[in-house]
N, C-alpha and C positions, 0 to 999 in steps of 0.2 A: 399280068404285066410285071416285068422285072424292072429293077432300078435303072438300068442303062437306058431302057426305052421310055421310062416314065416322064422325064423332065421334072422341073421344080414342082409344078402343081401335082403331078402324078406321084412324086415322092411324098409330098405332104399327105396326099390321099392314102397312100400305103401306110404311112406312119399312123394316121388317124384310125384307119381300119384295124391295124395291129393293136393300138391302145384300147380301142373299144372292145375288140375281141378278147383281149387279155382281161379286161375289167369284167366283162360278162361271164367269162369262164370262171373267174374267181367266185362270183355270186352263184353260178350254177353248181360249182364244186361244194360250196358251203351247204347248199340245199340238198344235194345228193348225200353228203355226209350225214346230215340230220335224218334224212329218209332211210338211211341204211343203219342207223343207230338202234340196235335191238333193245337197248335199255330204256328207250323212250316209248311211251304209249303213242298211239295215233294222234290223240288230242295234243300231247306235248310236242310231237313232231310238227303238227299243223301250226301250233302257236309259235314255235321257233322259226318256222319258214315265214310266217306272217311278220315276225319281228325283223327278219333279214330283208324282206321286201319293203317293209316300212323304213328300215335304215337306209336302203338304197333307192328310195322312191324318187328323189330328185334326179339321180343319175339315170334311172330307167326312163323317167319322163324326158330327160334330155336326149337319151338314146333314141327314143321314138321320133323326136324332132330331127335328129341328125341323119338318120338313115332314110334315104329316099326309096321310092318304090323299086328302083332298079338295083337297090342294094349298095349304091354308092353313098359315101358320106357327104352330107351337105357341109362343105368346108367353111362357109360363112357362119353357119350356126355353130359348128364345132369350134372355130377360132374365137367367136365372140364369147362362148362359154369358158374357154380356156383363159381368155383375157380377163373375164370377170373373176374367175378363181384366182388367177395370178394377182389381180388387183387387190383382192381381199387379203391374200397372203402378204403382199408387199405392204399394205397398210398396217397389218399386224406387226410385221418385221420393223417398220419404221417406228411404231409406237413403242415396241420393246427396246429399240435402239435409244429412243429418247429417254425412256425410263432408266436404262443403264447409264446413260450420260448424266442424268439427274442424280443418280446414286453416287456416281464417281465424283460429281461436282460437290455433293453434300459431304462426301468423305474428305475431299480437299479442303472444304470450308471448316470442317471439324478439326483437321490437322492444323490449319491456320489459327483457329481459335485456341487450340492447345498451345501452340508456339507463342501466341500473343500473351496468353495467361502465364506461361513460364517466364517470358520476358518481363512482364509486369511484376511477377513475384521476385525475380532476380533484382529488378530495379528497386523494389520496396526493401529487400534485404540490404542492398547497398546503401540506401538512404538511412536505414536503421543503424548499420555499422558506422557510417560516416558521422551521424549525429551522436552516437555513443562515444566515438573517439574525440570529436571536436566540440561537442555541445551543440545546443540548439541555435545559438546566436553567433556563429563564427563568421 
């Protein structure tokens, strides 16, 4: 199916398939690199492959749910997983934004406190100079 014939849902299907294919190819290439590494023993290769599969367990489980028997991507499952991931990333971004705003606000409050302190010091110095010139009871 090409993009011109696909229509909106078909285009989404093609994008999802490409994304899943690219992701699985990356995992497959990592495993092949490990299996071809002559500096590793068979036990080390098996352990590293196990680690990669463990690292990608969630994705591989999702992949199993996404791909139907006909080889098509279940767009509802795929979209819901993307929404979940995006929601997590959005929540993290919002928390970081709040943290940055809090730090900037604290910086502003610190600058304000320094200005108030300097103003108070200046006022104190003026009172001392005034009383030195005019005495306490003028």
